[in-house]
C-alpha positions as CSV (number, residue, x, y, z in Angstrom):
1,M,55.8,150.7,-84.4
2,K,56.4,154.3,-83.1
3,A,59.8,155.6,-82.7
4,H,61.3,155.2,-79.2
5,Q,58.4,153.0,-78.1
6,P,59.4,149.4,-77.0
7,Y,56.9,146.8,-78.1
8,Q,56.3,144.2,-75.4
9,L,56.5,140.5,-76.3
10,K,54.4,138.1,-74.1
11,E,55.2,134.5,-74.8
12,H,58.0,134.6,-77.3
13,Y,61.2,132.5,-77.0
14,F,64.4,132.0,-78.9
15,V,66.1,128.6,-78.2
16,S,69.7,128.6,-79.4
17,C,71.8,125.6,-80.5
18,P,75.0,124.8,-82.4
19,K,74.6,125.3,-86.1
20,G,73.4,122.1,-87.7
21,L,71.2,121.1,-84.8
22,E,68.2,123.2,-85.7
23,N,66.0,120.4,-87.1
24,L,66.6,118.2,-84.0
25,L,65.8,121.1,-81.7
26,L,62.7,122.0,-83.7
27,Q,61.4,118.5,-83.1
28,E,62.0,118.7,-79.4
29,A,60.2,122.1,-79.1
30,Q,57.2,120.7,-81.0
31,E,57.1,117.6,-78.7
32,V,56.9,119.9,-75.7
33,G,53.8,121.6,-77.1
34,F,54.7,125.1,-78.2
35,R,51.9,126.7,-80.2
36,H,54.3,127.7,-83.0
37,C,57.9,126.8,-83.8
38,E,60.1,127.8,-86.7
39,I,63.8,127.3,-87.5
40,A,66.1,130.3,-87.3
41,N,69.8,130.7,-87.7
42,S,71.4,128.6,-84.9
43,G,68.2,128.1,-83.1
44,V,64.4,127.9,-83.1
45,I,61.8,130.6,-82.5
46,C,58.9,129.5,-80.4
47,T,55.6,130.9,-79.0
48,G,53.5,129.4,-76.3
49,Y,52.8,129.1,-72.6
50,N,55.7,129.9,-70.3
51,E,55.6,126.5,-68.7
52,K,56.5,125.0,-72.1
53,A,59.8,126.8,-72.1
54,L,60.6,125.5,-68.6
55,E,59.7,122.0,-69.6
56,L,62.0,122.3,-72.6
57,L,64.7,123.5,-70.3
58,L,64.5,120.3,-68.3
59,R,64.4,117.8,-71.2
60,T,66.3,119.3,-74.1
61,R,69.4,117.5,-75.4
62,F,70.2,119.9,-78.2
63,A,69.6,123.5,-76.9
64,S,72.4,125.7,-75.7
65,R,70.2,128.4,-74.1
66,I,66.6,129.5,-73.9
67,F,65.8,133.2,-74.1
68,K,62.5,134.7,-73.1
69,Q,62.0,137.6,-75.5
70,I,60.4,140.6,-73.6
71,Y,60.7,143.7,-75.9
72,Q,61.3,144.6,-79.5
73,F,62.0,148.0,-81.1
74,T,63.9,149.7,-83.9
75,I,66.8,152.1,-83.7
76,S,68.3,154.5,-86.2
77,K,71.3,155.5,-84.0
78,E,73.1,154.1,-81.0
79,K,71.7,156.7,-78.6
80,D,68.2,155.4,-79.2
81,L,69.2,152.4,-77.1
82,Y,69.5,154.6,-74.0
83,F,66.0,156.1,-74.3
84,L,64.3,152.8,-75.2
85,A,66.0,151.0,-72.2
86,R,64.8,153.8,-70.0
87,N,61.2,153.3,-71.3
88,I,61.1,149.7,-70.2
89,K,59.5,148.9,-66.8
90,W,62.4,146.9,-65.4
91,K,60.8,146.6,-62.0
92,T,58.6,143.9,-63.6
93,Y,61.6,141.7,-64.0
94,F,64.1,142.4,-61.2
95,T,64.9,144.6,-58.2
96,P,67.6,147.2,-57.6
97,E,69.1,144.8,-55.0
98,Q,69.9,142.3,-57.8
99,S,72.9,142.2,-60.1
100,F,72.7,142.0,-63.9
101,K,74.8,141.8,-67.0
102,I,74.0,142.7,-70.6
103,K,75.4,140.9,-73.7
104,T,74.8,142.1,-77.3
105,T,75.0,140.1,-80.5
106,L,75.0,141.4,-84.0
107,S,73.5,139.4,-86.9
108,P,73.1,140.3,-90.6
109,C,69.7,140.9,-92.2
110,P,68.2,137.5,-93.0
111,E,66.8,138.7,-96.4
112,T,69.6,140.9,-97.7
113,K,72.6,139.7,-95.6
114,R,73.3,143.4,-95.0
115,R,75.3,143.9,-91.8
116,S,74.5,146.4,-89.1
117,P,76.4,149.7,-89.1
118,Y,77.1,149.1,-85.4
119,T,80.3,147.0,-85.0
120,N,81.0,147.2,-81.3
121,P,78.6,145.1,-79.2
122,L,80.2,146.3,-76.0
123,I,79.4,149.9,-76.7
124,L,75.7,149.0,-77.5
125,S,75.6,147.1,-74.2
126,Q,77.0,150.0,-72.3
127,I,74.5,152.5,-73.8
128,F,71.6,150.2,-73.0
129,K,72.9,149.7,-69.4
130,D,73.0,153.4,-68.9
131,G,69.3,153.7,-69.8
132,L,68.4,150.7,-67.6
133,V,70.1,152.0,-64.5
134,D,68.6,155.4,-65.0
135,R,65.1,153.9,-65.1
136,F,65.8,152.2,-61.8
137,R,67.0,155.5,-60.3
138,D,63.7,157.1,-61.5
139,D,61.6,154.3,-59.9
140,F,63.6,153.6,-56.7
141,N,66.3,156.3,-56.4
142,E,68.9,153.5,-56.5
143,R,70.3,151.2,-59.1
144,P,71.3,147.5,-59.5
145,S,74.9,146.6,-59.8
146,V,76.6,145.0,-62.8
147,E,78.1,141.5,-62.3
148,K,79.8,139.9,-65.3
149,I,80.6,136.4,-63.8
150,S,77.5,135.2,-61.9
151,P,74.7,137.8,-62.2
152,D,71.2,137.4,-60.8
153,I,69.8,138.5,-64.2
154,S,71.3,138.0,-67.6
155,I,69.9,140.3,-70.4
156,H,70.6,139.7,-74.1
157,L,70.2,142.2,-76.9
158,H,70.0,140.9,-80.5
159,V,70.5,143.6,-83.1
160,T,69.6,142.9,-86.8
161,P,69.4,145.3,-89.8
162,T,65.9,145.7,-91.2
163,L,65.0,145.8,-94.9
164,N,64.9,149.6,-94.4
165,E,68.6,150.5,-94.6
166,K,68.2,153.2,-92.0
167,T,67.1,151.1,-89.0
168,D,68.0,148.0,-87.0
169,T,65.7,145.8,-85.0
170,V,66.6,145.1,-81.4
171,I,65.1,142.2,-79.4
172,V,65.6,142.3,-75.7
173,S,65.6,138.9,-73.9
174,L,66.1,137.3,-70.6
175,D,68.5,134.4,-70.5
176,L,66.7,131.7,-68.5
177,C,69.7,129.4,-68.1
178,G,72.8,131.1,-66.7
179,E,75.1,128.3,-67.5
180,P,74.7,126.6,-71.0
181,L,72.1,123.8,-70.9
182,S,74.8,121.6,-72.5
183,N,76.5,121.5,-69.0
184,R,74.8,118.3,-67.8
185,G,76.9,118.0,-64.7
186,Y,79.0,114.9,-65.4
187,R,81.9,116.6,-67.1
188,H,85.1,117.1,-65.0
189,P,85.9,120.9,-64.7
190,Q,89.4,120.3,-66.1
191,A,88.3,118.0,-69.0
192,A,89.1,119.2,-72.5
193,A,85.9,119.7,-74.5
194,P,86.4,118.8,-78.2
195,L,82.6,118.2,-78.3
196,R,79.9,120.0,-76.3
197,E,77.4,117.7,-74.9
198,N,74.5,118.9,-77.1
199,L,76.6,118.3,-80.2
200,A,77.5,114.9,-79.0
201,A,73.8,114.1,-78.4
202,A,73.0,115.2,-81.9
203,L,75.7,112.9,-83.4
204,G,74.3,110.0,-81.3
205,Q,70.8,110.7,-82.5
206,S,71.9,110.8,-86.1
207,I,73.1,107.2,-86.3
208,E,71.2,103.9,-86.8
209,L,72.3,102.3,-83.6
210,Q,73.0,98.6,-83.6
211,K,74.8,97.6,-80.4
212,P,77.4,97.1,-79.3
213,L,78.5,100.7,-79.8
214,Y,82.3,101.3,-80.0
215,D,84.0,104.7,-79.8
216,L,87.6,104.0,-80.9
217,M,88.9,107.4,-79.7
218,C,86.6,108.1,-76.8
219,G,88.4,110.9,-75.0
220,S,86.3,111.8,-72.1
221,A,83.4,109.5,-73.3
222,T,80.9,112.3,-74.0
223,L,79.7,110.6,-77.2
224,L,79.0,107.3,-75.4
225,I,77.3,109.0,-72.4
226,E,75.0,111.2,-74.5
227,T,74.0,108.3,-76.8
228,A,73.2,106.1,-73.9
229,L,71.2,108.8,-72.1
230,A,69.1,109.3,-75.2
231,E,68.6,105.6,-75.9
232,H,67.3,105.1,-72.4
233,N,65.2,108.2,-72.4
234,I,66.9,109.8,-69.4
235,P,66.2,113.6,-69.3
236,A,69.2,115.7,-70.0
237,S,68.9,117.6,-66.7
238,Y,68.7,114.4,-64.7
239,L,71.8,115.0,-62.6
240,H,70.6,118.5,-61.5
241,L,67.2,116.9,-60.6
242,L,68.7,114.0,-58.7
243,H,71.0,116.2,-56.7
244,Q,68.2,118.7,-56.0
245,Q,70.1,121.4,-57.8
246,D,68.5,124.5,-59.5
247,P,71.3,126.1,-61.5
248,W,68.9,128.0,-63.8
249,I,68.8,131.8,-63.2
250,F,65.2,132.4,-64.4
251,K,64.2,131.6,-60.8
252,N,65.7,135.0,-59.9
253,T,63.3,137.0,-62.1
254,L,60.2,138.6,-60.7
255,W,58.5,137.2,-63.9
256,F,58.8,133.8,-62.3
257,K,58.7,134.6,-58.6
258,K,55.4,136.4,-58.8
259,D,53.6,133.7,-60.7
260,P,52.4,131.0,-58.2
261,Y,51.0,128.9,-61.0
262,L,54.3,128.8,-62.8
263,I,56.2,128.0,-59.6
264,D,53.9,125.1,-58.8
265,N,54.0,123.8,-62.4
266,F,57.8,123.9,-62.4
267,K,57.9,121.9,-59.2
268,K,55.6,119.2,-60.8
269,L,57.8,119.1,-63.9
270,K,60.9,118.6,-61.8
271,A,59.2,115.8,-59.9
272,K,58.0,114.1,-63.1
273,Y,61.4,114.1,-64.8
274,R,63.3,113.2,-61.6
275,Q,61.1,110.1,-61.2
276,Q,61.6,109.2,-64.8
277,A,65.4,109.5,-64.4
278,Q,65.3,107.3,-61.3
279,Q,63.3,104.6,-63.0
280,K,65.5,104.5,-66.1
281,L,68.7,104.4,-64.1
282,A,67.4,101.6,-62.0
283,Q,66.7,99.6,-65.1
284,I,70.1,100.3,-66.5
285,D,71.7,98.9,-63.3
286,Q,70.4,95.5,-64.3
287,Q,72.0,95.5,-67.8
288,S,75.3,94.4,-69.2
289,P,77.8,96.7,-71.0
290,S,76.8,97.5,-74.6
291,Y,78.8,100.7,-75.0
292,F,82.6,100.5,-75.3
293,G,85.1,103.3,-75.3
294,F,88.8,103.0,-76.2
295,D,91.7,105.5,-75.9
296,Q,95.4,105.0,-75.8
297,D,96.0,107.9,-73.3
298,P,95.8,106.6,-69.7
299,K,94.8,110.1,-68.5
300,A,91.9,110.2,-70.9
301,V,90.8,106.7,-69.9
302,A,90.8,107.6,-66.2
303,L,88.8,110.8,-66.9
304,A,86.3,108.9,-69.0
305,Q,85.8,106.3,-66.4
306,E,85.3,109.0,-63.8
307,Q,82.7,110.8,-65.9
308,V,80.8,107.6,-66.7
309,Q,80.7,106.9,-62.9
310,I,79.3,110.4,-62.3
311,A,76.8,110.0,-65.0
312,G,75.6,106.8,-63.3
313,L,76.1,104.7,-66.5
314,Q,79.0,102.5,-65.3
315,S,76.9,99.3,-65.8
316,I,76.4,99.8,-69.5
317,I,79.6,101.7,-70.5
318,R,83.0,100.1,-70.4
319,I,86.2,102.2,-71.0
320,S,89.5,100.5,-71.8
321,Q,93.0,101.7,-72.6
322,Q,93.8,100.6,-76.1
323,D,95.1,102.0,-79.4
324,A,92.3,102.4,-81.9
325,L,94.2,100.5,-84.5
326,K,94.4,97.5,-82.2
327,V,90.8,97.2,-81.2
328,R,89.0,94.0,-82.4
329,P,85.3,93.5,-82.6
330,Q,83.7,91.1,-80.1
331,S,80.6,90.5,-82.3
332,Q,79.8,90.1,-86.0
333,N,77.7,93.3,-86.2
334,G,77.7,96.6,-84.4
335,T,78.2,100.3,-84.7
336,I,81.3,102.6,-84.4
337,L,80.8,106.3,-83.6
338,S,84.0,108.3,-83.2
339,N,85.1,111.9,-83.3
340,L,88.4,111.9,-85.1
341,P,91.3,114.3,-84.2
342,Y,91.9,117.2,-86.4
343,G,94.7,119.8,-86.6
344,V,93.2,122.4,-84.2
345,R,92.5,119.7,-81.7
346,L,95.9,118.0,-81.6
347,E,99.3,119.6,-82.1
348,Q,100.3,117.0,-84.7
349,E,102.0,117.4,-88.0
350,S,99.6,117.0,-90.9
351,E,101.5,114.0,-92.2
352,D,100.9,112.2,-88.9
353,L,97.2,112.8,-89.1
354,E,97.1,111.7,-92.7
355,Q,98.8,108.5,-91.8
356,L,96.4,108.0,-88.8
357,Y,93.3,108.5,-91.1
358,Y,94.7,106.1,-93.7
359,Q,95.6,103.4,-91.1
360,L,92.2,103.7,-89.5
361,G,90.4,103.2,-92.8
362,E,92.5,100.1,-93.5
363,H,91.9,98.8,-90.0
364,L,88.1,99.2,-90.3
365,K,88.1,97.4,-93.7
366,A,90.1,94.5,-92.4
367,M,88.6,94.0,-88.9
368,F,85.1,95.4,-88.8
369,K,83.3,93.7,-91.7
370,G,79.5,93.7,-91.1
371,W,79.6,96.9,-89.0
372,N,78.6,100.5,-89.7
373,A,81.1,103.2,-88.9
374,Y,80.1,106.8,-88.3
375,L,83.1,109.1,-88.2
376,F,82.9,112.8,-87.3
377,M,85.6,114.9,-88.8
378,E,86.5,118.4,-90.1
379,Q,85.6,119.2,-93.7
380,A,89.2,119.0,-94.9
381,P,91.5,116.9,-97.2
382,L,92.0,114.5,-94.3
383,M,88.6,113.0,-95.1
384,K,90.0,111.5,-98.3
385,K,92.8,109.7,-96.5
386,I,90.4,107.2,-95.0
387,E,89.9,105.6,-98.5
388,L,86.4,104.3,-97.6
389,K,83.3,105.2,-99.5
390,G,80.8,107.0,-97.3
391,D,77.1,106.6,-98.2
392,R,75.7,109.3,-96.0
393,K,77.0,112.7,-94.9
394,L,75.5,115.2,-92.4
395,I,76.8,118.7,-91.8
396,F,77.4,119.9,-88.2
397,Y,79.5,122.7,-86.8
398,N,81.9,122.2,-83.9
399,G,82.2,125.8,-82.9
400,Q,83.2,127.6,-86.1
401,L,84.5,124.5,-87.8
402,E,82.3,122.9,-90.5
403,C,82.4,119.2,-89.9
404,R,80.9,116.0,-91.4
405,L,79.3,113.0,-89.8
406,I,80.0,110.3,-92.5
407,R,78.6,106.8,-92.5
408,Y,80.7,103.9,-93.9
409,R,79.1,100.5,-94.4
410,L,81.9,98.0,-93.9
411,F,81.5,94.9,-96.1
């Protein structure tokens, strides 16, 4: 690759996800039909037709964002970013009347773990922005404006050191989503988010479900909602589709606007998944409750009930105000799936949490014989306080926290 010469990428995508969800996301990408997929750090790299990326955007349960990679180059100093940005034909992707933002992330070299000599992503974004707007001035004698909150176009730079210690690789991408894909549309704006929806979906997909399903500390009911959506094969974007919403910002790009085939194909995909959602929800309306959430906080119960209603799952999900240590099973067999509180989530003394974990373990042993319990908790000494023997452990990350989903067979 020549110096100061951006290399254009045609049908390359990076699909991001929380750490620990990569294998689940890989399976989704393969099911959509990408030509090639491989696991990367906190995501999956895919190549294939553009419509495959848009289909994944509509159906994925595990992705956070989908990035269309458009250029790749190497730099040996910060100023290179200016000249390389100025060499890119930005008029292919947006117009000077549109707004944009640039975000830069820095990652260590995958092979050597060597970190980039550049430590301030804001400076890198600023230098790249200067080259971009000067290219627009060259082409149009005007420039687009920067908008940090709700831009028309969102550009992402990913900077990684190469094996050559004197250079870094930069990949320029378009964020196709705008808002994270985990924002399904049922979460109340003021609801606390101990679990993002895509992490909750991953936990639900990682259990052997035997109904009824109990969440003894359901909070806003995200675990129950995501598990029910997956079990009934309802597309993750269903609320956007049913309400005729198009929240995804890829529609602002000239890459999409100037491709009649892609526009028509996306309309057909939306119609397909909208019809699927309508059919599945109609079937659910005829069913009895098989998902049960419990919480001792009346505000949490009210919020959970509201979100279940918005999600359209009120016929199969029942929320009740009850202390987890007083819940009794209504059948001989079933499944428990709960996200347990940990120190950063609740302002409790460690002794209180230790006692809660111990009492929960004793309650499960005494009252839920014949059930399987899947408990999600931080990797911490609290795990030992449950005093149950787990026979399966899966690692997931809730933000930066390393956590475990542990299965306990209750005999």
